[in-house]
C-alpha positions in Angstrom: 1.8 -16.0 -15.6 3.8 -12.6 -15.5 6.9 -12.4 -13.6 5.5 -10.7 -10.7 2.5 -13.2 -10.4 5.2 -16.0 -10.4 6.9 -14.2 -7.5 3.3 -14.1 -5.7 2.9 -17.4 -6.3 5.7 -19.1 -5.2 5.3 -22.1 -2.7 4.2 -21.8 0.7 2.9 -24.3 2.8 -0.1 -21.5 3.7 -1.6 -19.7 1.3 -2.5 -16.1 2.2 -6.3 -14.9 1.6 -5.9 -14.1 -2.3 -4.1 -17.3 -3.1 -0.7 -15.4 -2.6 2.4 -16.3 -1.1 5.2 -15.4 0.4 7.8 -15.9 -2.2 10.7 -17.7 -0.7 13.4 -18.2 -3.8 12.7 -16.8 -7.2 14.0 -18.8 -10.6 17.0 -16.4 -11.8 15.8 -13.4 -14.4 18.2 -11.9 -17.0 18.4 -8.1 -15.9 18.8 -6.7 -19.3 19.7 -3.5 -20.6 18.8 -1.6 -17.4 20.4 1.6 -16.0 20.4 1.9 -11.8 18.5 5.0 -10.1 21.5 6.7 -8.9 21.8 9.4 -6.3 21.2 12.6 -8.6 24.3 14.6 -9.5 25.1 17.6 -12.0 22.0 19.6 -13.4 18.7 19.1 -13.1 17.4 16.8 -16.8 13.7 15.4 -17.4 15.2 11.6 -16.0 14.0 11.7 -12.1 17.2 10.1 -11.1 19.1 12.9 -12.7 17.4 15.9 -10.4 18.4 17.2 -7.3 16.5 16.0 -3.9 13.5 18.0 -2.9 12.7 18.8 0.1 10.7 15.9 1.1 13.3 13.5 0.4 15.8 15.4 2.2 13.2 14.7 5.0 13.2 11.4 4.2 16.8 11.0 4.3 17.2 12.2 7.8 14.3 10.2 8.8 15.5 7.1 6.9 18.9 7.8 9.4 17.1 8.4 12.1 15.4 5.2 12.2 18.7 3.2 12.1 19.6 4.5 14.7 16.8 2.7 16.6 17.5 -0.3 18.8 15.6 -3.0 19.1 11.9 -3.5 18.5 10.7 -0.7 17.2 6.9 0.9 18.3 6.1 2.4 15.3 6.4 -0.7 13.2 3.1 -1.2 11.4 1.7 -4.2 9.4 -0.5 -4.6 6.5 -2.2 -7.5 5.3 -0.8 -8.9 1.9 -4.1 -8.9 0.3 -4.1 -5.2 0.6 -1.0 -5.0 -1.5 -2.7 -6.9 -4.4 -6.0 -5.4 -4.1 -4.6 -1.9 -4.0 -7.5 1.2 -3.6 -7.8 4.5 -6.1 -5.2 7.5 -6.0 -7.7 9.8 -6.4 -11.6 10.0 -6.5 -13.3 7.5 -8.9 -17.4 8.6 -9.6 -19.7 5.0 -9.3 -19.9 2.4 -7.1 -17.2 0.0 -8.4 -13.7 0.3 -9.0 -12.0 -2.7 -11.6 -8.8 -3.6 -12.1 -7.8 -6.5 -14.7 -4.8 -8.3 -15.7 -5.0 -11.9 -18.0 -5.9 -13.7 -15.1 -6.5 -11.6 -12.2 -9.3 -9.4 -11.6 -10.0 -7.0 -8.5 -12.9 -5.4 -7.8 -14.2 -2.8 -5.4 -17.9 -2.4 -4.7 -19.4 0.5 -2.8 -22.7 2.1 -1.5 -22.9 4.6 -4.5 -24.2 6.8 -2.0 -21.3 6.2 0.1 -18.7 6.2 -2.8 -15.8 4.9 -3.4 -12.5 5.2 -0.8 -9.2 6.8 -2.2 -6.1 8.6 -1.8 -3.5 8.7 1.5 -6.4 8.2 4.0 -7.6 5.3 3.5 -4.3 3.7 3.1 -3.4 4.5 6.8 -6.7 3.5 8.2 -6.0 0.0 6.6 -3.3 -0.1 7.9 -3.5 1.0 11.4 -6.7 -2.0 11.5 -4.1 -4.4 10.3 -1.6 -3.3 12.9 -3.9 -3.3 15.7 -5.3 -6.6 14.7 -1.8 -8.1 15.0 -1.1 -6.3 18.0 -3.9 -7.1 19.9 -5.0 -10.7 18.9 -8.6 -10.0 18.9 -11.2 -8.5 15.8 -12.6 -5.8 17.6 -10.7 -2.6 16.8 -11.4 0.4 18.8 -11.4 4.0 17.1 -11.5 7.0 20.0 -14.1 8.7 22.1 -13.8 11.4 19.1 -12.7 12.0 15.4 -9.5 13.8 16.9 -8.8 10.9 18.9 -8.9 8.7 16.2 -7.0 10.8 13.9 -3.9 11.1 16.2 -3.9 7.2 16.2 -3.8 7.6 12.7 -0.7 9.9 12.9 -2.6 12.8 10.7 -3.6 15.8 11.1 -6.2 17.8 13.2 -6.6 20.2 9.9 -10.0 21.6 8.7 -11.2 22.8 5.7 -12.2 21.5 2.5 -8.6 19.3 2.0 -7.9 18.8 5.8 -7.6 15.6 7.1 -10.1 16.5 9.3 -12.9 16.8 7.0 -12.1 13.8 4.9 -11.3 11.4 7.8 -14.9 10.3 8.4 -16.2 10.3 5.1 -13.3 7.7 3.8 -13.6 5.9 7.2 -17.5 5.3 5.8 -16.0 4.5 2.5 -13.4 2.0 3.3 -15.4 0.2 6.1 -18.1 -0.6 3.8 -16.3 -1.5 0.9 -16.8 -5.4 -0.4 -14.1 -6.9 -2.1 -13.7 -9.3 -5.0 -10.7 -11.2 -6.6 -11.7 -13.4 -9.9 -8.9 -15.4 -10.7 -9.1 -17.4 -14.1 -5.8 -19.4 -14.6 -6.2 -21.9 -17.8 -9.8 -23.3 -17.6 -10.6 -22.5 -14.3 -12.0 -20.5 -12.5 -11.5 -18.9 -8.9 -13.1 -16.6 -6.7 -12.7 -14.8 -2.9 -15.6 -12.5 -1.6 -14.1 -10.2 1.3 -15.0 -7.8 3.1 -12.8 -5.7 5.7 -15.5 -5.5 8.3 -18.6 -6.8 9.5 -19.9 -4.5 11.6 -19.2 -1.2 13.2 -20.5 2.0 15.0 -19.3 5.8 14.6 -20.4 8.2 17.1 -18.2 11.1 16.0 -19.9 14.7 16.3 -19.7 15.7 12.8 -19.6 19.3 14.0 -17.0 19.2 16.8 -14.8 16.5 15.9 -12.8 17.5 19.7 -16.2 16.5 21.3 -15.3 13.3 23.3 -18.5 10.6 23.9 -18.7 8.8 26.9 -18.1 5.2 24.6 -15.5 4.1 22.3 -16.5 4.1 18.3 -15.4 0.4 17.0 -15.7 -2.1 14.3 -15.6 -5.8 14.2 -12.6 -6.8 11.1 -14.6 -9.6 9.2 -12.9 -13.1 10.3 -11.7 -13.7 6.6 -9.4 -10.5 7.4 -9.0 -10.8 10.5 -7.3 -13.9 9.9 -5.2 -12.3 7.2 -4.5 -9.7 9.5 -3.3 -12.5 11.6 -1.5 -15.3 10.2 -0.4 -12.7 6.4 1.0 -9.6 7.7 4.2 -7.5 6.2 6.1 -5.0 8.4 6.1 -1.8 7.5 7.3 1.5 9.2 4.8 3.2 9.9 7.1 6.8 10.5 7.9 6.3 6.4 3.9 5.5 5.7 3.0 8.9 7.3 5.6 11.0 5.8 4.7 10.1 2.5 2.6 12.6 1.0 1.8 10.3 -1.9 -1.0 7.5 -2.3 1.6 5.9 -4.7 4.1 6.0 -3.0 2.8 4.6 -0.2 2.0 1.4 -2.5 5.4 1.1 -4.0 6.7 1.1 -0.5 4.3 -1.3 1.2 5.2 -3.1 -2.1 8.8 -2.9 -1.9 8.5 -4.0 1.6 6.8 -7.1 0.7 9.2 -8.1 -2.4 12.3 -7.8 -0.9 11.6 -10.3 1.5 12.4 -12.2 -1.2 14.5 -10.9 -4.1 17.5 -13.3 -4.3 17.8 -12.3 -7.8 17.9 -9.5 -10.3 14.0 -9.5 -11.3 12.7 -8.0 -13.6 8.6 -6.7 -14.1 7.4 -4.9 -17.2 5.3 -1.7 -16.8 2.0 -3.5 -18.2 1.9 -5.7 -15.6 3.2 -2.5 -12.6 0.4 -0.6 -14.4 -2.5 -3.5 -13.8 -1.2 -3.0 -10.0 -0.5 0.5 -9.5 -2.0 2.6 -12.2 -5.2 2.4 -11.7 -6.2 6.0 -12.8 -4.1 6.3 -16.1 -5.8 5.5 -19.5 -5.3 2.2 -21.3 -3.3 4.0 -24.0 0.4 4.3 -25.0 0.1 8.0 -23.5 -1.5 6.8 -20.0 1.8 4.2 -19.6 4.1 6.7 -20.1 2.3 9.1 -17.7 2.2 6.1 -15.2 5.8 5.6 -15.7 7.1 9.2 -15.7 4.9 9.4 -12.4 6.3 5.8 -11.0 9.7 7.0 -11.0 8.8 10.0 -9.7 7.6 8.3 -6.4 9.9 5.8 -6.3 12.7 8.4 -5.9 10.6 9.7 -3.3 10.3 5.9 -1.7 13.9 5.5 -1.8 15.2 8.5 -0.4 13.7 6.8 2.9 15.0 3.4 1.8 18.6 4.3 0.5 19.8 0.6 0.7 16.6 -0.5 -2.1 18.6 -1.2 -5.4 16.4 -0.9 -8.9 17.2 -0.4 -12.3 15.1 0.1 -15.2 14.7 1.0 -19.0 12.1 2.0 -21.4 10.4 -1.9 -21.4 10.7 -3.1 -17.6 11.5 -2.3 -13.9 14.0 -4.3 -12.3 14.2 -5.2 -8.8 18.1 -6.1 -7.7 19.2 -7.9 -4.4 18.3 -5.6 -1.6 18.5 -5.7 2.6 15.2 -6.1 3.6 13.3 -3.2 5.4 12.2 -4.5 8.4 13.0 -8.0 9.7 10.0 -10.1 9.7 8.9 -11.0 13.0 7.3 -14.3 13.7 
C-alpha cells in the first residue's frame, strides 16, 4: 500500500463508503531533498514557484484575507463526502460511456448511459458539493433544485451566461451526466477482492425549460440521494469553503483544494507522496508515459500555487520524485 493509501486507511472505527478512513496520525516519513514552494519573487522562470502572481492568484489571496475576517460559523461553509475525493471526475470531456482510474490495489470506474455521457469539468464538482452540503444541512435525502434552471445556477454560485461555453448552457447537460452516473470501487489487497457500487441519486425530475432558463414552473425540480450516498454525506463529510470552490476556475484546482482540506486534517509530520501516486488520483486526462507524467507535474504545481494563493497557510515541498505535505493549520475546523 502506498503512502497516500496508508493515510486514507488509518485506524478508525467507522470507515467511509469506500472503506477509507480519516487519518488521525501518520507514521513519520523522511522528507528527503525537497524544495519548499515559496511566494514568487524576482524575474519569471519556468518553475511555477518563481513566477509572479497572476490576477486570479491576487484575487484569491484577497479572498483569503476576507475570509480570515469572518467571525464565528461561516454560512458559506460547504461539505464534500470523502468518497468524492477518491472518485474524482474527468477534468475535460471524454468520449465513451465509462471512465476508469487504476492503481496497484484500487480501481475506480464511472459508468453512464452512452447517450448522455460522462460528467466533467467544474460544474459537476460544484453540484456534488451542493448535494453534500444540502444533505448535511437538512439531514434529508431529497434535494430541491429550484423552479427554474437559473434558480439552480444561482444556488450553485454559477453565472447566468449563455453561449456554447456559458454556465447556463452546460448546466442541464452536466446535471444529467452527474445525476445518472454509477460509480464502482474495486479493491484487491493481496488475494482479497472488495467492491462497492454507488449511485449518487436514486431518482429525480428536472422540469427546466430548455429554451428559457429563467422561466419558473409551479413545481421544484428535485432528486433523491441514494441511501448509501446520503449516509456518506451525513457521516463522512469534509468541510470546505464554497467561496473558494466558486472562485477556482480549473477543475484540477478544485480537486487539489478539496484533497488538501481533507489531508491537512491529519498531517502531523512531513508526508511525501510520489508523482505517480498523485497522477493516478488527479491525472486522468494525461498519457501513461514519461511525457504525460511531466505534463501532469507541471499543471499540478501550477494549480496548486493557485490554491495556495487562497490558502497561504498551507505548506508543501516538492522535488523531481514527490510532493511533500508539511504540517500546516487546517483550513476549516471540522465541526461535529
